[in-house]
matplotlib code that plots the C-alpha trace (Angstrom):
import matplotlib.pyplot as plt

x = [-7.2, -7.8, -10.9, -11.4, -10.0, -7.0, -7.2, -3.9, -0.4, 0.2, -0.4, 2.7, 4.6, 3.4, 4.4, 7.9, 8.5, 7.6, 10.7, 13.1, 13.4, 12.3, 13.3, 10.8, 11.7, 11.2, 7.8, 6.8, 8.0, 5.9, 2.8, 3.5, 3.3, 0.7, -1.9, -5.2, -7.5, -10.0, -12.5, -12.5, -15.0, -14.0, -12.3, -11.6, -8.2, -5.9, -3.2, -3.1, -0.5, 1.3, 0.3, 2.7, 1.7, 3.0, 2.1, 2.3, -0.6, -0.6, -3.3, -5.0, -7.9, -9.0, -7.0, -5.5, -3.6, -1.1, -2.2, -1.6, -4.2, -3.3, -4.4, -7.4, -8.5, -7.2, -5.9, -2.8, -2.6, 1.0, 0.6, -1.9, -1.5, -2.9, -3.0, 0.5, 1.7, 2.7, 2.3, 3.3, 6.4, 8.5, 6.7, 8.9, 11.9, 10.3, 8.3, 5.9, 3.9, 4.4, 1.3, -2.0, -3.0, -6.7, -8.8, -9.9, -12.3, -13.9, -10.6, -9.3, -6.1, -3.9, -2.0, 1.4, 3.0, 6.3, 7.9, 7.0, 8.4, 11.7, 12.0, 11.3, 14.0, 16.5, 16.0, 15.8, 18.3, 17.0, 13.5, 15.0, 16.8, 13.5, 11.6, 14.4, 14.3, 10.6, 11.1, 13.7, 11.2, 8.7, 11.2, 11.7, 8.0, 7.9, 10.6, 8.6, 5.5, 7.5, 8.7, 5.1, 3.6, 6.5, 7.0, 4.5, 1.2, -2.1, -2.4, 1.1, 0.5, -2.7, -1.3, 1.7, -0.5, -2.5, 0.7, 2.2, -0.8, -1.4, 2.2, 1.9, -1.4, -0.2, 2.9, 0.6, -1.8, -4.6, -4.5, -4.0, -4.5, -4.2, -7.3, -7.4, -9.8, -10.1, -12.0, -10.6, -12.8, -11.8, -11.4, -9.0, -6.9, -6.9, -5.8, -2.9, -1.7, -2.4, -5.3, -8.8, -11.8, -12.8, -9.3, -9.2, -12.6, -11.5, -8.3, -10.3, -12.8, -9.9, -8.2, -11.5, -12.0, -8.5, -9.4, -6.5, -8.7, -12.1, -13.5, -16.4, -17.9, -14.9, -12.6, -10.1, -9.0, -5.9, -6.8, -3.3, -0.5, 2.2, 0.2, -0.4, 3.3, 4.5, 2.0, 3.1, 6.8, 6.6, 9.7, 9.0, 12.6, 11.9, 9.5, 12.4, 10.0, 11.3, 8.1, 6.6, 3.5, 4.0, 3.4]
y = [-9.1, -5.5, -4.4, -1.1, 2.0, 3.4, 7.2, 8.0, 8.3, 4.8, 3.5, 5.3, 3.8, 0.3, 0.8, 2.1, -0.6, -3.2, -2.2, -0.7, -0.6, 2.6, 3.9, 5.1, 8.7, 8.2, 6.7, 9.6, 12.1, 10.6, 10.7, 14.4, 15.4, 18.0, 16.6, 17.5, 14.5, 14.2, 11.5, 10.8, 9.1, 6.4, 7.9, 11.2, 12.8, 13.5, 15.2, 15.5, 15.1, 18.5, 19.6, 21.2, 20.0, 21.5, 18.5, 14.7, 12.3, 9.5, 6.8, 6.0, 3.9, 2.6, 2.0, 4.6, 4.3, 6.2, 6.5, 8.2, 9.1, 8.7, 11.3, 9.2, 8.8, 5.3, 4.8, 3.0, 2.3, 2.5, 1.1, 0.4, 1.9, 0.8, 2.3, 3.4, 4.3, 7.9, 7.4, 11.0, 11.1, 12.0, 15.4, 16.3, 16.6, 16.8, 20.0, 18.9, 15.6, 13.5, 11.3, 11.5, 9.9, 9.0, 7.0, 3.6, 3.2, 5.4, 6.5, 8.5, 10.4, 12.6, 15.5, 16.3, 19.6, 19.3, 21.7, 19.3, 16.3, 18.1, 19.1, 15.6, 14.0, 16.7, 16.0, 12.2, 10.8, 7.3, 8.3, 9.9, 6.6, 4.6, 6.9, 6.6, 2.8, 2.9, 4.8, 2.3, -0.5, 1.4, 1.3, -2.4, -2.9, -0.9, -3.2, -6.3, -4.8, -4.1, -7.7, -8.9, -6.7, -7.3, -11.1, -12.9, -14.5, -13.0, -15.8, -14.9, -11.2, -11.6, -14.3, -12.1, -9.1, -11.1, -12.4, -8.9, -7.2, -9.9, -9.5, -5.7, -5.8, -8.4, -6.3, -3.5, -5.8, -5.7, -9.3, -12.7, -16.4, -15.9, -13.7, -10.0, -7.2, -7.0, -3.8, -3.7, -4.4, -6.4, -3.1, -1.9, -5.1, -4.8, -1.2, -2.1, -5.2, -4.3, -6.8, -6.5, -6.8, -10.0, -11.5, -10.7, -12.3, -15.5, -15.7, -15.1, -17.8, -20.2, -19.4, -20.1, -23.4, -24.5, -23.5, -21.1, -18.2, -17.5, -14.0, -13.2, -9.8, -7.7, -10.2, -12.6, -15.9, -17.6, -21.3, -22.3, -19.9, -22.1, -22.6, -18.9, -18.1, -20.6, -19.4, -15.8, -16.6, -14.6, -14.1, -11.6, -10.5, -7.4, -6.2, -6.2, -6.7, -6.8, -8.8, -11.2, -13.3, -17.0, -18.9]
z = [12.9, 13.9, 12.1, 14.0, 12.3, 14.2, 13.8, 15.5, 14.4, 15.9, 12.3, 11.2, 14.1, 13.2, 9.6, 10.3, 12.9, 10.3, 8.4, 11.0, 14.8, 16.6, 20.0, 22.6, 21.9, 18.2, 18.7, 21.0, 18.4, 15.7, 18.0, 18.7, 15.0, 14.2, 11.7, 10.1, 9.4, 6.6, 5.6, 1.9, -0.4, -2.9, -6.0, -4.4, -5.3, -2.5, -4.6, -8.4, -11.1, -11.4, -7.9, -5.4, -2.0, 1.2, 3.3, 3.2, 3.4, 6.0, 5.4, 8.7, 7.5, 4.1, 0.8, -1.5, -4.8, -6.9, -10.6, -13.9, -16.5, -20.2, -22.7, -23.8, -20.2, -19.5, -15.9, -14.8, -11.1, -9.9, -6.4, -3.6, -0.2, 3.2, 6.7, 7.9, 4.4, 3.4, -0.4, -1.3, 0.9, -2.1, -2.1, 0.8, -1.6, -5.1, -5.5, -8.3, -8.2, -11.3, -10.6, -8.7, -5.4, -4.7, -2.2, -3.4, -0.5, 2.2, 3.8, 6.7, 6.0, 8.1, 6.5, 8.0, 7.1, 5.3, 7.8, 10.7, 8.9, 8.1, 11.7, 12.8, 10.6, 11.6, 15.3, 14.9, 12.3, 13.0, 11.8, 8.7, 8.0, 8.6, 6.2, 3.6, 4.0, 3.4, 0.1, -1.0, -0.3, -2.4, -5.2, -4.7, -5.0, -8.3, -9.6, -8.8, -10.5, -13.6, -13.7, -13.3, -16.0, -18.3, -17.9, -15.8, -16.8, -15.7, -13.0, -11.8, -11.6, -9.6, -7.3, -6.6, -5.8, -3.3, -1.5, -1.4, 0.0, 2.6, 4.0, 4.0, 5.8, 8.3, 9.1, 10.5, 12.2, 9.6, 8.4, 9.9, 9.3, 5.6, 5.6, 4.7, 3.6, -0.1, -1.2, -4.8, -7.8, -10.8, -12.7, -10.1, -10.3, -14.1, -14.1, -11.8, -13.6, -17.2, -17.7, -19.0, -16.7, -18.6, -18.1, -14.4, -14.0, -15.6, -13.5, -10.3, -11.2, -11.9, -8.6, -6.8, -8.7, -7.6, -4.0, -3.9, -2.7, -1.3, -2.0, 0.3, 1.2, 0.5, 2.3, 0.7, 2.3, 0.9, 0.8, -0.3, 0.5, -0.9, -4.1, -4.6, -3.8, -6.4, -9.0, -8.5, -8.1, -4.9, -2.8, 0.0, 0.4, -1.6, 1.1, 3.7, 6.6, 10.1, 11.0, 8.5, 8.5, 8.9, 5.6]

ax = plt.figure().add_subplot(projection="3d")
ax.plot(x, y, z, "-o")
ax.set_aspect("equal")
plt.show()
């Protein structure tokens, strides 16, 4: 497991190579992109609902999340994002943001100008295809979350989330041997999966008692991958990974 932050565009290379093959020239072109890096504190907005950004945000270290706030202040988390993700890539083609993006942990992000990304994709159609494939996989993940919130039990939703995040982290070299960083709180999990804090707590206790998971100092170990996969009805096909963790 790579525990040291990678503050280079290599994280984007890793992410794209987990879903599509890249040539040497394409990897070099990514590494040559102009970026401005920032360190963010937990809960800090990166871009807000209604904003019109002129750059995209690449996560280099830490976790971020897309979210919406309802009129009474309740939060719905739409997705979690890890190093290598560009969670606001759609802003390259959609002028106005229809949700917000924030840091969930202390995070390092790199801002890439839209103009530079447009030039990159014009010069390298293979990279344009890889980024398009990544957005299609994002849509597949949204579909899975909709199924979970609409039809799965609380146990199924949480088990599925654990399996999904493990494979995503493994694909970019940030998890191994069924152990991964887990910086999210019970409130974060509830806001993502439509569950109360009390309900999340009960499910986590039950998963611990069944020895399906071990939560220790912001790390999660999956004691029974097959058991969690079955509980969450987890089929990794929707992640369309070129490289996948062994079960």
